[in-house]
Biopython code that builds the backbone (N, CA, C, O; Angstrom):
import numpy as np
from Bio.PDB.StructureBuilder import StructureBuilder

atoms = [
    (1, "MET", "N", (-64.935, 59.449, 3.792)),
    (1, "MET", "CA", (-64.052, 58.809, 2.843)),
    (1, "MET", "C", (-64.699, 58.877, 1.474)),
    (1, "MET", "O", (-65.858, 58.509, 1.280)),
    (2, "ASN", "N", (-63.947, 59.335, 0.584)),
    (2, "ASN", "CA", (-64.493, 59.412, -0.764)),
    (2, "ASN", "C", (-63.837, 58.342, -1.637)),
    (2, "ASN", "O", (-62.996, 57.573, -1.172)),
    (3, "ALA", "N", (-64.227, 58.308, -2.878)),
    (3, "ALA", "CA", (-63.779, 57.256, -3.812)),
    (3, "ALA", "C", (-62.296, 57.367, -4.091)),
    (3, "ALA", "O", (-61.628, 56.348, -4.267)),
    (4, "GLU", "N", (-61.764, 58.575, -4.137)),
    (4, "GLU", "CA", (-60.307, 58.750, -4.408)),
    (4, "GLU", "C", (-59.498, 58.158, -3.261)),
    (4, "GLU", "O", (-58.472, 57.517, -3.489)),
    (5, "MET", "N", (-59.950, 58.367, -2.046)),
    (5, "MET", "CA", (-59.222, 57.853, -0.883)),
    (5, "MET", "C", (-59.233, 56.326, -0.889)),
    (5, "MET", "O", (-58.212, 55.710, -0.585)),
    (6, "LEU", "N", (-60.353, 55.705, -1.224)),
    (6, "LEU", "CA", (-60.413, 54.249, -1.292)),
    (6, "LEU", "C", (-59.495, 53.717, -2.396)),
    (6, "LEU", "O", (-58.869, 52.670, -2.234)),
    (7, "GLN", "N", (-59.415, 54.439, -3.516)),
    (7, "GLN", "CA", (-58.533, 54.014, -4.609)),
    (7, "GLN", "C", (-57.067, 54.027, -4.167)),
    (7, "GLN", "O", (-56.276, 53.211, -4.641)),
    (8, "ILE", "N", (-56.701, 54.923, -3.284)),
    (8, "ILE", "CA", (-55.335, 55.012, -2.784)),
    (8, "ILE", "C", (-55.081, 53.936, -1.727)),
    (8, "ILE", "O", (-53.981, 53.383, -1.694)),
    (9, "LEU", "N", (-56.032, 53.620, -0.876)),
    (9, "LEU", "CA", (-55.855, 52.646, 0.221)),
    (9, "LEU", "C", (-55.832, 51.205, -0.257)),
    (9, "LEU", "O", (-55.195, 50.367, 0.381)),
    (10, "ILE", "N", (-56.505, 50.885, -1.357)),
    (10, "ILE", "CA", (-56.556, 49.505, -1.840)),
    (10, "ILE", "C", (-55.160, 48.960, -2.122)),
    (10, "ILE", "O", (-54.865, 47.868, -1.634)),
    (11, "PRO", "N", (-54.288, 49.615, -2.855)),
    (11, "PRO", "CA", (-52.945, 49.045, -3.078)),
    (11, "PRO", "C", (-52.111, 48.953, -1.786)),
    (11, "PRO", "O", (-51.330, 48.018, -1.614)),
    (12, "ILE", "N", (-52.280, 49.913, -0.896)),
    (12, "ILE", "CA", (-51.533, 49.874, 0.357)),
    (12, "ILE", "C", (-51.943, 48.664, 1.203)),
    (12, "ILE", "O", (-51.086, 47.967, 1.746)),
    (13, "VAL", "N", (-53.216, 48.424, 1.311)),
    (13, "VAL", "CA", (-53.718, 47.275, 2.071)),
    (13, "VAL", "C", (-53.312, 45.983, 1.401)),
    (13, "VAL", "O", (-52.969, 45.018, 2.085)),
    (14, "ALA", "N", (-53.342, 45.938, 0.069)),
    (14, "ALA", "CA", (-52.943, 44.734, -0.658)),
    (14, "ALA", "C", (-51.462, 44.438, -0.442)),
    (14, "ALA", "O", (-51.089, 43.280, -0.257)),
    (15, "ILE", "N", (-50.620, 45.456, -0.461)),
    (15, "ILE", "CA", (-49.182, 45.235, -0.247)),
    (15, "ILE", "C", (-48.930, 44.759, 1.188)),
    (15, "ILE", "O", (-48.151, 43.831, 1.407)),
    (16, "LEU", "N", (-49.576, 45.384, 2.145)),
    (16, "LEU", "CA", (-49.407, 44.966, 3.530)),
    (16, "LEU", "C", (-49.912, 43.532, 3.730)),
    (16, "LEU", "O", (-49.287, 42.758, 4.455)),
    (17, "GLY", "N", (-51.020, 43.174, 3.107)),
    (17, "GLY", "CA", (-51.545, 41.824, 3.209)),
    (17, "GLY", "C", (-50.634, 40.784, 2.579)),
    (17, "GLY", "O", (-50.408, 39.719, 3.153)),
    (18, "VAL", "N", (-50.107, 41.095, 1.389)),
    (18, "VAL", "CA", (-49.257, 40.145, 0.670)),
    (18, "VAL", "C", (-47.956, 39.907, 1.429)),
    (18, "VAL", "O", (-47.522, 38.764, 1.571)),
    (19, "PHE", "N", (-47.333, 40.976, 1.915)),
    (19, "PHE", "CA", (-46.054, 40.804, 2.578)),
    (19, "PHE", "C", (-46.199, 40.589, 4.109)),
    (19, "PHE", "O", (-45.302, 40.035, 4.743)),
    (20, "GLY", "N", (-47.277, 41.010, 4.663)),
    (20, "GLY", "CA", (-47.463, 40.872, 6.110)),
    (20, "GLY", "C", (-47.994, 39.509, 6.533)),
    (20, "GLY", "O", (-47.684, 39.025, 7.622)),
    (21, "PHE", "N", (-48.789, 38.896, 5.673)),
    (21, "PHE", "CA", (-49.384, 37.613, 6.034)),
    (21, "PHE", "C", (-48.321, 36.521, 6.212)),
    (21, "PHE", "O", (-48.402, 35.790, 7.199)),
    (22, "PRO", "N", (-47.347, 36.365, 5.341)),
    (22, "PRO", "CA", (-46.300, 35.329, 5.590)),
    (22, "PRO", "C", (-45.492, 35.633, 6.845)),
    (22, "PRO", "O", (-45.121, 34.714, 7.575)),
    (23, "VAL", "N", (-45.217, 36.900, 7.105)),
    (23, "VAL", "CA", (-44.490, 37.263, 8.317)),
    (23, "VAL", "C", (-45.312, 36.892, 9.555)),
    (23, "VAL", "O", (-44.764, 36.365, 10.523)),
    (24, "ALA", "N", (-46.595, 37.158, 9.532)),
    (24, "ALA", "CA", (-47.465, 36.820, 10.655)),
    (24, "ALA", "C", (-47.538, 35.306, 10.825)),
    (24, "ALA", "O", (-47.571, 34.814, 11.952)),
    (25, "MET", "N", (-47.563, 34.560, 9.718)),
    (25, "MET", "CA", (-47.588, 33.087, 9.821)),
    (25, "MET", "C", (-46.311, 32.546, 10.452)),
    (25, "MET", "O", (-46.369, 31.685, 11.329)),
    (26, "VAL", "N", (-45.150, 33.049, 10.008)),
    (26, "VAL", "CA", (-43.877, 32.587, 10.560)),
    (26, "VAL", "C", (-43.803, 32.987, 12.038)),
    (26, "VAL", "O", (-43.376, 32.188, 12.870)),
    (27, "PHE", "N", (-44.210, 34.200, 12.366)),
    (27, "PHE", "CA", (-44.211, 34.626, 13.766)),
    (27, "PHE", "C", (-45.088, 33.709, 14.631)),
    (27, "PHE", "O", (-44.676, 33.279, 15.708)),
    (28, "GLY", "N", (-46.290, 33.421, 14.150)),
    (28, "GLY", "CA", (-47.193, 32.535, 14.904)),
    (28, "GLY", "C", (-46.631, 31.146, 15.050)),
    (28, "GLY", "O", (-46.743, 30.542, 16.116)),
    (29, "TRP", "N", (-46.023, 30.620, 13.991)),
    (29, "TRP", "CA", (-45.449, 29.269, 14.047)),
    (29, "TRP", "C", (-44.301, 29.226, 15.062)),
    (29, "TRP", "O", (-44.230, 28.314, 15.886)),
    (30, "LYS", "N", (-43.414, 30.204, 15.000)),
    (30, "LYS", "CA", (-42.296, 30.255, 15.939)),
    (30, "LYS", "C", (-42.773, 30.465, 17.382)),
    (30, "LYS", "O", (-42.233, 29.874, 18.317)),
    (31, "TRP", "N", (-43.783, 31.305, 17.545)),
    (31, "TRP", "CA", (-44.319, 31.558, 18.878)),
    (31, "TRP", "C", (-44.884, 30.268, 19.511)),
    (31, "TRP", "O", (-44.587, 29.954, 20.663)),
    (32, "PHE", "N", (-45.691, 29.540, 18.750)),
    (32, "PHE", "CA", (-46.271, 28.312, 19.283)),
    (32, "PHE", "C", (-45.247, 27.214, 19.467)),
    (32, "PHE", "O", (-45.389, 26.386, 20.366)),
    (33, "LYS", "N", (-44.211, 27.188, 18.631)),
    (33, "LYS", "CA", (-43.114, 26.229, 18.810)),
    (33, "LYS", "C", (-42.376, 26.550, 20.100)),
    (33, "LYS", "O", (-42.034, 25.647, 20.864)),
    (34, "PHE", "N", (-42.129, 27.835, 20.347)),
    (34, "PHE", "CA", (-41.482, 28.248, 21.578)),
    (34, "PHE", "C", (-42.309, 27.884, 22.812)),
    (34, "PHE", "O", (-41.769, 27.402, 23.807)),
    (35, "LYS", "N", (-43.630, 28.118, 22.739)),
    (35, "LYS", "CA", (-44.509, 27.787, 23.861)),
    (35, "LYS", "C", (-44.533, 26.279, 24.100)),
    (35, "LYS", "O", (-44.563, 25.829, 25.245)),
    (36, "ASP", "N", (-44.518, 25.499, 23.016)),
    (36, "ASP", "CA", (-44.518, 24.037, 23.142)),
    (36, "ASP", "C", (-43.227, 23.575, 23.853)),
    (36, "ASP", "O", (-43.277, 22.730, 24.748)),
    (37, "LYS", "N", (-42.089, 24.129, 23.451)),
    (37, "LYS", "CA", (-40.824, 23.775, 24.075)),
    (37, "LYS", "C", (-40.818, 24.190, 25.547)),
    (37, "LYS", "O", (-40.302, 23.463, 26.395)),
    (38, "GLU", "N", (-41.387, 25.352, 25.849)),
    (38, "GLU", "CA", (-41.476, 25.814, 27.230)),
    (38, "GLU", "C", (-42.333, 24.860, 28.076)),
    (38, "GLU", "O", (-41.994, 24.559, 29.221)),
    (39, "LEU", "N", (-43.433, 24.398, 27.503)),
    (39, "LEU", "CA", (-44.278, 23.425, 28.226)),
    (39, "LEU", "C", (-43.572, 22.107, 28.443)),
    (39, "LEU", "O", (-43.711, 21.502, 29.506)),
    (40, "GLN", "N", (-42.806, 21.643, 27.447)),
    (40, "GLN", "CA", (-42.059, 20.410, 27.597)),
    (40, "GLN", "C", (-41.024, 20.519, 28.711)),
    (40, "GLN", "O", (-40.876, 19.608, 29.525)),
    (41, "LEU", "N", (-40.307, 21.645, 28.740)),
    (41, "LEU", "CA", (-39.313, 21.860, 29.798)),
    (41, "LEU", "C", (-39.974, 21.926, 31.175)),
    (41, "LEU", "O", (-39.444, 21.396, 32.152)),
    (42, "ASP", "N", (-41.115, 22.569, 31.243)),
    (42, "ASP", "CA", (-41.843, 22.660, 32.495)),
    (42, "ASP", "C", (-42.299, 21.271, 32.976)),
    (42, "ASP", "O", (-42.227, 20.954, 34.163)),
    (43, "ALA", "N", (-42.772, 20.449, 32.015)),
    (43, "ALA", "CA", (-43.203, 19.100, 32.366)),
    (43, "ALA", "C", (-42.020, 18.259, 32.848)),
    (43, "ALA", "O", (-42.155, 17.494, 33.803)),
    (44, "GLU", "N", (-40.863, 18.393, 32.195)),
    (44, "GLU", "CA", (-39.683, 17.647, 32.646)),
    (44, "GLU", "C", (-39.234, 18.121, 34.017)),
    (44, "GLU", "O", (-38.829, 17.316, 34.857)),
    (45, "MET", "N", (-39.306, 19.429, 34.245)),
    (45, "MET", "CA", (-38.914, 19.974, 35.540)),
    (45, "MET", "C", (-39.842, 19.454, 36.627)),
    (45, "MET", "O", (-39.387, 19.075, 37.705)),
    (46, "ARG", "N", (-41.129, 19.435, 36.352)),
    (46, "ARG", "CA", (-42.076, 18.918, 37.325)),
    (46, "ARG", "C", (-41.826, 17.443, 37.581)),
    (46, "ARG", "O", (-41.946, 16.983, 38.717)),
    (47, "LYS", "N", (-41.485, 16.705, 36.553)),
    (47, "LYS", "CA", (-41.224, 15.269, 36.689)),
    (47, "LYS", "C", (-39.998, 15.039, 37.569)),
    (47, "LYS", "O", (-40.030, 14.196, 38.465)),
    (48, "THR", "N", (-38.925, 15.777, 37.321)),
    (48, "THR", "CA", (-37.719, 15.605, 38.131)),
    (48, "THR", "C", (-37.929, 16.141, 39.532)),
    (48, "THR", "O", (-37.394, 15.584, 40.490)),
    (49, "SER", "N", (-38.703, 17.215, 39.671)),
    (49, "SER", "CA", (-38.953, 17.716, 41.028)),
    (49, "SER", "C", (-39.863, 16.751, 41.785)),
    (49, "SER", "O", (-39.739, 16.616, 43.003)),
    (50, "GLY", "N", (-40.765, 16.086, 41.090)),
    (50, "GLY", "CA", (-41.583, 15.061, 41.725)),
    (50, "GLY", "C", (-40.734, 13.888, 42.209)),
    (50, "GLY", "O", (-40.953, 13.354, 43.296)),
    (51, "GLN", "N", (-39.760, 13.495, 41.380)),
    (51, "GLN", "CA", (-38.866, 12.411, 41.782)),
    (51, "GLN", "C", (-37.999, 12.843, 42.943)),
    (51, "GLN", "O", (-37.738, 12.047, 43.846)),
    (52, "ALA", "N", (-37.547, 14.087, 42.940)),
    (52, "ALA", "CA", (-36.729, 14.592, 44.053)),
    (52, "ALA", "C", (-37.573, 14.639, 45.332)),
    (52, "ALA", "O", (-37.095, 14.297, 46.414)),
    (53, "LEU", "N", (-38.807, 15.058, 45.197)),
    (53, "LEU", "CA", (-39.699, 15.105, 46.358)),
    (53, "LEU", "C", (-39.950, 13.687, 46.876)),
    (53, "LEU", "O", (-39.967, 13.460, 48.086)),
    (54, "GLU", "N", (-40.143, 12.748, 45.973)),
    (54, "GLU", "CA", (-40.354, 11.363, 46.389)),
    (54, "GLU", "C", (-39.123, 10.820, 47.112)),
    (54, "GLU", "O", (-39.257, 10.123, 48.117)),
    (55, "ALA", "N", (-37.921, 11.132, 46.609)),
    (55, "ALA", "CA", (-36.697, 10.669, 47.275)),
    (55, "ALA", "C", (-36.573, 11.314, 48.651)),
    (55, "ALA", "O", (-36.137, 10.668, 49.604)),
    (56, "ARG", "N", (-36.953, 12.578, 48.756)),
    (56, "ARG", "CA", (-36.875, 13.252, 50.064)),
    (56, "ARG", "C", (-37.843, 12.626, 51.057)),
    (56, "ARG", "O", (-37.511, 12.440, 52.227)),
    (57, "VAL", "N", (-39.040, 12.305, 50.583)),
    (57, "VAL", "CA", (-40.019, 11.659, 51.466)),
    (57, "VAL", "C", (-39.501, 10.285, 51.909)),
    (57, "VAL", "O", (-39.673, 9.908, 53.069)),
    (58, "GLN", "N", (-38.872, 9.536, 50.999)),
    (58, "GLN", "CA", (-38.324, 8.229, 51.355)),
    (58, "GLN", "C", (-37.243, 8.386, 52.432)),
    (58, "GLN", "O", (-37.203, 7.612, 53.388)),
    (59, "ARG", "N", (-36.371, 9.384, 52.278)),
    (59, "ARG", "CA", (-35.323, 9.607, 53.286)),
    (59, "ARG", "C", (-35.953, 9.961, 54.630)),
    (59, "ARG", "O", (-35.532, 9.443, 55.664)),
    (60, "LEU", "N", (-36.946, 10.830, 54.627)),
    (60, "LEU", "CA", (-37.599, 11.200, 55.871)),
    (60, "LEU", "C", (-38.273, 10.008, 56.542)),
    (60, "LEU", "O", (-38.218, 9.866, 57.764)),
    (61, "GLU", "N", (-38.906, 9.155, 55.745)),
    (61, "GLU", "CA", (-39.539, 7.985, 56.306)),
    (61, "GLU", "C", (-38.514, 7.047, 56.912)),
    (61, "GLU", "O", (-38.747, 6.484, 57.982)),
    (62, "SER", "N", (-37.375, 6.869, 56.242)),
    (62, "SER", "CA", (-36.343, 5.981, 56.796)),
    (62, "SER", "C", (-35.785, 6.533, 58.093)),
    (62, "SER", "O", (-35.528, 5.778, 59.030)),
    (63, "VAL", "N", (-35.594, 7.844, 58.158)),
    (63, "VAL", "CA", (-35.099, 8.460, 59.402)),
    (63, "VAL", "C", (-36.101, 8.325, 60.516)),
    (63, "VAL", "O", (-35.736, 8.013, 61.650)),
    (64, "ILE", "N", (-37.372, 8.557, 60.205)),
    (64, "ILE", "CA", (-38.411, 8.430, 61.212)),
    (64, "ILE", "C", (-38.508, 6.994, 61.736)),
    (64, "ILE", "O", (-38.656, 6.765, 62.936)),
    (65, "LEU", "N", (-38.420, 6.022, 60.798)),
    (65, "LEU", "CA", (-38.455, 4.632, 61.239)),
    (65, "LEU", "C", (-37.261, 4.275, 62.081)),
    (65, "LEU", "O", (-37.392, 3.524, 63.048)),
    (66, "ALA", "N", (-36.083, 4.799, 61.737)),
    (66, "ALA", "CA", (-34.890, 4.545, 62.551)),
    (66, "ALA", "C", (-35.050, 5.169, 63.938)),
    (66, "ALA", "O", (-34.715, 4.543, 64.944)),
    (67, "LEU", "N", (-35.558, 6.390, 63.993)),
    (67, "LEU", "CA", (-35.781, 7.028, 65.286)),
    (67, "LEU", "C", (-36.889, 6.328, 66.042)),
    (67, "LEU", "O", (-36.851, 6.229, 67.268)),
    (68, "ASP", "N", (-37.876, 5.844, 65.309)),
    (68, "ASP", "CA", (-38.997, 5.161, 65.951)),
    (68, "ASP", "C", (-38.529, 3.888, 66.635)),
    (68, "ASP", "O", (-38.997, 3.572, 67.729)),
    (69, "SER", "N", (-37.607, 3.143, 66.009)),
    (69, "SER", "CA", (-37.108, 1.921, 66.652)),
    (69, "SER", "C", (-36.305, 2.268, 67.897)),
    (69, "SER", "O", (-36.412, 1.579, 68.911)),
    (70, "ASP", "N", (-35.492, 3.340, 67.835)),
    (70, "ASP", "CA", (-34.780, 3.780, 69.028)),
    (70, "ASP", "C", (-35.756, 4.212, 70.098)),
    (70, "ASP", "O", (-35.566, 3.901, 71.273)),
    (71, "LEU", "N", (-36.778, 4.912, 69.716)),
    (71, "LEU", "CA", (-37.769, 5.379, 70.655)),
    (71, "LEU", "C", (-38.515, 4.206, 71.285)),
    (71, "LEU", "O", (-38.782, 4.207, 72.487)),
    (72, "ARG", "N", (-38.853, 3.198, 70.460)),
    (72, "ARG", "CA", (-39.521, 2.018, 70.984)),
    (72, "ARG", "C", (-38.629, 1.299, 72.017)),
    (72, "ARG", "O", (-39.103, 0.841, 73.056)),
    (73, "ALA", "N", (-37.325, 1.216, 71.699)),
    (73, "ALA", "CA", (-36.412, 0.579, 72.641)),
    (73, "ALA", "C", (-36.381, 1.337, 73.960)),
    (73, "ALA", "O", (-36.414, 0.732, 75.032)),
    (74, "LYS", "N", (-36.317, 2.672, 73.879)),
    (74, "LYS", "CA", (-36.297, 3.466, 75.108)),
    (74, "LYS", "C", (-37.630, 3.327, 75.860)),
    (74, "LYS", "O", (-37.652, 3.234, 77.088)),
    (75, "LEU", "N", (-38.732, 3.314, 75.112)),
    (75, "LEU", "CA", (-40.025, 3.175, 75.763)),
    (75, "LEU", "C", (-40.170, 1.794, 76.382)),
    (75, "LEU", "O", (-40.777, 1.652, 77.443)),
    (76, "GLY", "N", (-39.616, 0.767, 75.726)),
    (76, "GLY", "CA", (-39.667, -0.573, 76.292)),
    (76, "GLY", "C", (-38.917, -0.653, 77.605)),
    (76, "GLY", "O", (-39.392, -1.288, 78.546)),
    (77, "ALA", "N", (-37.750, -0.020, 77.691)),
    (77, "ALA", "CA", (-36.975, 0.022, 78.920)),
    (77, "ALA", "C", (-37.748, 0.807, 79.973)),
    (77, "ALA", "O", (-37.783, 0.405, 81.136)),
    (78, "ALA", "N", (-38.357, 1.897, 79.593)),
    (78, "ALA", "CA", (-39.121, 2.708, 80.536)),
    (78, "ALA", "C", (-40.348, 1.926, 81.046)),
    (78, "ALA", "O", (-40.710, 2.037, 82.218)),
    (79, "ARG", "N", (-40.979, 1.142, 80.170)),
    (79, "ARG", "CA", (-42.150, 0.361, 80.592)),
    (79, "ARG", "C", (-41.754, -0.703, 81.612)),
    (79, "ARG", "O", (-42.472, -0.940, 82.583)),
    (80, "SER", "N", (-40.607, -1.343, 81.385)),
    (80, "SER", "CA", (-40.199, -2.384, 82.342)),
    (80, "SER", "C", (-39.905, -1.749, 83.706)),
    (80, "SER", "O", (-40.230, -2.321, 84.747)),
    (81, "LEU", "N", (-39.288, -0.567, 83.693)),
    (81, "LEU", "CA", (-39.055, 0.115, 84.963)),
    (81, "LEU", "C", (-40.373, 0.526, 85.599)),
    (81, "LEU", "O", (-40.538, 0.429, 86.815)),
    (82, "ARG", "N", (-41.294, 0.974, 84.794)),
    (82, "ARG", "CA", (-42.583, 1.396, 85.300)),
    (82, "ARG", "C", (-43.366, 0.206, 85.861)),
    (82, "ARG", "O", (-44.030, 0.325, 86.890)),
    (83, "ASN", "N", (-43.284, -0.945, 85.177)),
    (83, "ASN", "CA", (-43.973, -2.122, 85.675)),
    (83, "ASN", "C", (-43.384, -2.575, 87.004)),
    (83, "ASN", "O", (-44.114, -3.025, 87.888)),
    (84, "ASP", "N", (-42.061, -2.457, 87.150)),
    (84, "ASP", "CA", (-41.438, -2.807, 88.425)),
    (84, "ASP", "C", (-41.926, -1.866, 89.528)),
    (84, "ASP", "O", (-42.160, -2.282, 90.663)),
    (85, "LEU", "N", (-42.072, -0.596, 89.170)),
    (85, "LEU", "CA", (-42.540, 0.355, 90.169)),
    (85, "LEU", "C", (-44.016, 0.151, 90.525)),
    (85, "LEU", "O", (-44.428, 0.446, 91.647)),
    (86, "LEU", "N", (-44.803, -0.344, 89.588)),
    (86, "LEU", "CA", (-46.224, -0.526, 89.823)),
    (86, "LEU", "C", (-46.537, -1.803, 90.618)),
    (86, "LEU", "O", (-47.641, -1.933, 91.148)),
    (87, "GLU", "N", (-45.602, -2.733, 90.711)),
    (87, "GLU", "CA", (-45.852, -3.954, 91.467)),
    (87, "GLU", "C", (-45.913, -3.630, 92.948)),
    (87, "GLU", "O", (-45.182, -2.782, 93.459)),
    (88, "ALA", "N", (-46.805, -4.331, 93.610)),
    (88, "ALA", "CA", (-46.944, -4.118, 95.046)),
    (88, "ALA", "C", (-45.779, -4.782, 95.778)),
    (88, "ALA", "O", (-45.314, -5.846, 95.370)),
    (89, "PRO", "N", (-45.319, -4.172, 96.831)),
    (89, "PRO", "CA", (-44.221, -4.787, 97.601)),
    (89, "PRO", "C", (-44.719, -6.045, 98.319)),
    (89, "PRO", "O", (-45.902, -6.176, 98.633)),
    (90, "ALA", "N", (-43.805, -6.943, 98.562)),
    (90, "ALA", "CA", (-44.171, -8.188, 99.247)),
    (90, "ALA", "C", (-44.458, -7.875, 100.712)),
    (90, "ALA", "O", (-43.648, -7.239, 101.386)),
    (91, "THR", "N", (-45.602, -8.319, 101.199)),
    (91, "THR", "CA", (-45.993, -8.090, 102.590)),
    (91, "THR", "C", (-46.066, -9.410, 103.311)),
    (91, "THR", "O", (-46.171, -10.455, 102.668)),
    (92, "PRO", "N", (-46.015, -9.399, 104.607)),
    (92, "PRO", "CA", (-46.131, -10.658, 105.333)),
    (92, "PRO", "C", (-47.482, -11.330, 105.101)),
    (92, "PRO", "O", (-47.560, -12.558, 105.127)),
    (93, "GLU", "N", (-48.523, -10.579, 104.882)),
    (93, "GLU", "CA", (-49.844, -11.148, 104.640)),
    (93, "GLU", "C", (-49.848, -11.959, 103.357)),
    (93, "GLU", "O", (-50.415, -13.051, 103.315)),
    (94, "SER", "N", (-49.224, -11.440, 102.313)),
    (94, "SER", "CA", (-49.223, -12.167, 101.051)),
    (94, "SER", "C", (-48.407, -13.424, 101.167)),
    (94, "SER", "O", (-48.756, -14.421, 100.535)),
    (95, "SER", "N", (-47.320, -13.439, 101.952)),
    (95, "SER", "CA", (-46.529, -14.664, 102.109)),
    (95, "SER", "C", (-47.307, -15.680, 102.934)),
    (95, "SER", "O", (-47.192, -16.877, 102.674)),
    (96, "GLN", "N", (-48.092, -15.253, 103.918)),
    (96, "GLN", "CA", (-48.909, -16.170, 104.704)),
    (96, "GLN", "C", (-49.977, -16.799, 103.854)),
    (96, "GLN", "O", (-50.265, -17.988, 103.995)),
    (97, "ALA", "N", (-50.585, -16.003, 102.949)),
    (97, "ALA", "CA", (-51.630, -16.543, 102.073)),
    (97, "ALA", "C", (-51.030, -17.575, 101.153)),
    (97, "ALA", "O", (-51.672, -18.585, 100.864)),
    (98, "ALA", "N", (-49.834, -17.356, 100.691)),
    (98, "ALA", "CA", (-49.192, -18.332, 99.816)),
    (98, "ALA", "C", (-48.904, -19.607, 100.564)),
    (98, "ALA", "O", (-49.034, -20.687, 99.987)),
    (99, "ARG", "N", (-48.505, -19.530, 101.868)),
    (99, "ARG", "CA", (-48.228, -20.741, 102.636)),
    (99, "ARG", "C", (-49.518, -21.496, 102.930)),
    (99, "ARG", "O", (-49.525, -22.727, 102.946)),
    (100, "GLN", "N", (-50.587, -20.785, 103.157)),
    (100, "GLN", "CA", (-51.864, -21.449, 103.459)),
    (100, "GLN", "C", (-52.386, -22.195, 102.238)),
    (100, "GLN", "O", (-52.946, -23.283, 102.373)),
    (101, "LEU", "N", (-52.213, -21.629, 101.059)),
    (101, "LEU", "CA", (-52.670, -22.283, 99.861)),
    (101, "LEU", "C", (-51.819, -23.515, 99.540)),
    (101, "LEU", "O", (-52.297, -24.487, 98.954)),
    (102, "GLY", "N", (-50.591, -23.448, 99.926)),
    (102, "GLY", "CA", (-49.686, -24.541, 99.619)),
    (102, "GLY", "C", (-49.254, -24.493, 98.199)),
    (102, "GLY", "O", (-49.804, -23.737, 97.398)),
    (103, "SER", "N", (-48.279, -25.287, 97.871)),
    (103, "SER", "CA", (-47.825, -25.315, 96.484)),
    (103, "SER", "C", (-48.703, -26.247, 95.695)),
    (103, "SER", "O", (-49.256, -27.187, 96.265)),
    (104, "PRO", "N", (-48.857, -26.024, 94.391)),
    (104, "PRO", "CA", (-49.797, -26.832, 93.610)),
    (104, "PRO", "C", (-49.381, -28.279, 93.491)),
    (104, "PRO", "O", (-50.241, -29.131, 93.266)),
    (105, "GLY", "N", (-48.123, -28.602, 93.629)),
    (105, "GLY", "CA", (-47.703, -29.988, 93.453)),
    (105, "GLY", "C", (-47.938, -30.851, 94.684)),
    (105, "GLY", "O", (-47.981, -32.074, 94.553)),
    (106, "LYS", "N", (-48.090, -30.283, 95.857)),
    (106, "LYS", "CA", (-48.241, -31.052, 97.107)),
    (106, "LYS", "C", (-49.708, -31.320, 97.384)),
    (106, "LYS", "O", (-50.579, -30.513, 97.060)),
    (107, "SER", "N", (-49.955, -32.426, 97.968)),
    (107, "SER", "CA", (-51.299, -32.734, 98.393)),
    (107, "SER", "C", (-51.316, -32.827, 99.934)),
    (107, "SER", "O", (-50.275, -33.102, 100.530)),
    (108, "ARG", "N", (-52.424, -32.615, 100.564)),
    (108, "ARG", "CA", (-52.483, -32.636, 102.017)),
    (108, "ARG", "C", (-52.732, -33.993, 102.554)),
    (108, "ARG", "O", (-52.809, -34.172, 103.769)),
]
sb = StructureBuilder()
sb.init_structure("model")
sb.init_model(0)
sb.init_chain("A")
sb.init_seg("    ")
for serial, (resi, resn, name, xyz) in enumerate(atoms, 1):
    if name == "N":
        sb.init_residue(resn, " ", resi, " ")
    sb.init_atom(name, np.array(xyz, "f"), 0.0, 1.0, " ", f" {name:<3s}", serial, name[0])
structure = sb.get_structure()
């Protein structure tokens, strides 16, 4: 590069700088404003999706609790049947032992 070439490039760079710098500033400002709006929308979407997820969890919990109470009722009925099945049948020996002990209210 010689001195003549530098003399020609100085006005070109100056013109590009004078007119290009404001354009670059406006572009940067608009770009960051757009990104800010995009982040705000994303935050609102996450907030509403979080609320929707919370509502869904609440519905699932209520359904599970409703099913759980039905299940407990069925299990309670099954336990009573199982307890009846687990009791020993009455034998003549057990009735004789009860007669020998006598009832608690009677005295000999």
